[in-house]
C-alpha positions as CSV (number, residue, x, y, z in Angstrom):
1,M,-23.5,40.4,5.7
2,G,-20.9,38.7,7.8
3,F,-19.2,35.3,7.5
4,G,-21.5,33.7,10.1
5,S,-24.7,35.4,8.9
6,I,-27.7,33.2,8.0
7,W,-28.3,35.2,4.9
8,H,-24.7,34.6,3.8
9,W,-25.2,30.8,4.0
10,L,-28.6,30.8,2.4
11,L,-27.2,32.8,-0.6
12,V,-24.2,30.3,-0.8
13,I,-26.6,27.3,-0.8
14,L,-28.9,29.0,-3.4
15,V,-25.9,29.6,-5.7
16,L,-24.7,26.0,-5.3
17,V,-28.1,24.6,-6.1
18,L,-28.4,26.8,-9.2
19,L,-25.0,25.9,-10.4
20,F,-25.0,22.2,-9.8
21,G,-28.7,21.3,-9.5
22,S,-30.3,19.5,-6.6
23,G,-29.8,16.1,-8.3
24,K,-26.0,16.3,-8.4
25,I,-25.7,17.5,-4.9
26,S,-28.0,14.8,-3.5
27,G,-26.0,12.2,-5.5
28,L,-22.7,13.5,-4.1
29,M,-24.0,13.4,-0.6
30,G,-25.3,9.8,-1.1
31,D,-21.9,8.7,-2.5
32,L,-20.2,10.4,0.5
33,A,-22.5,8.6,2.9
34,K,-21.7,5.2,1.3
35,G,-18.0,5.9,1.5
36,I,-18.2,6.7,5.2
37,K,-20.3,3.6,5.9
38,S,-17.9,1.4,4.0
39,F,-14.9,2.9,5.8
40,K,-16.5,2.3,9.2
41,K,-17.4,-1.3,8.3
42,E,-13.8,-2.0,7.2
43,M,-12.4,-0.4,10.4
44,S,-14.7,-2.5,12.6
45,E,-13.8,-5.7,10.7
46,D,-10.1,-4.9,10.9
47,G,-9.4,-6.8,14.2
48,V,-12.0,-9.5,13.9
49,E,-10.7,-11.9,11.3
50,P,-7.9,-11.3,8.8
51,E,-8.5,-12.6,5.3
52,A,-6.7,-15.8,4.4
53,E,-3.7,-15.1,2.2
54,P,-3.5,-17.3,-0.9
55,E,-0.7,-19.9,-0.7
56,P,2.3,-18.9,-2.8
57,K,3.1,-21.1,-5.7
58,P,6.3,-23.1,-5.2
59,E,9.2,-21.8,-7.3
60,P,10.7,-24.1,-9.8
61,E,14.0,-25.6,-8.9
62,A,17.0,-23.5,-9.9
63,K,19.2,-24.8,-12.8
64,V,22.8,-25.2,-12.1
65,I,25.1,-24.1,-14.9
66,E,28.6,-25.4,-14.6
67,H,31.3,-22.9,-15.6
68,R,34.8,-23.9,-16.3
69,T,37.5,-21.2,-16.4
70,E,40.4,-21.8,-18.7
71,K,43.8,-21.1,-17.5
72,P,45.3,-18.1,-19.3
73,A,48.3,-18.8,-21.5
74,A,51.6,-18.3,-19.8
75,A,52.3,-14.6,-19.9
76,K,55.7,-13.4,-21.1
77,P,57.8,-11.9,-18.4
78,R,58.2,-8.1,-18.8
79,T,61.6,-6.7,-18.6
80,A,62.2,-3.2,-17.3
81,R,63.4,-0.8,-19.9
82,A,65.4,2.3,-19.1
83,K,63.9,5.4,-20.4
84,A,66.0,7.6,-22.7
85,P,66.4,11.2,-21.5
86,R,64.4,13.7,-23.4
87,A,66.2,16.2,-25.5
88,A,65.5,19.8,-24.7
89,T,63.3,21.1,-27.4
90,K,63.0,24.7,-26.3
91,S,65.7,27.0,-25.2
92,K,65.1,29.7,-22.8
93,S,66.2,33.1,-24.0
94,S,66.9,36.0,-21.5
């Protein structure tokens, strides 16, 4: 019973019919055929006439918000301070 044997395929078909029933299989094949026909129809209509796009609605005018920046208060000039030397906290012992 090889892969290409007629008996192999008859047995596979018989099992599929017993599992799914003939009604489901014919329904699936009908749906597949409708899908293929619809696809072919859309592909043939693709170059004929494009659908008219709906006109976009005009956007409302943008509102302008005036923003005033306040001048910061006069900053005090910083003076440079000399750093005090750090005292040695740990002594090294030999």
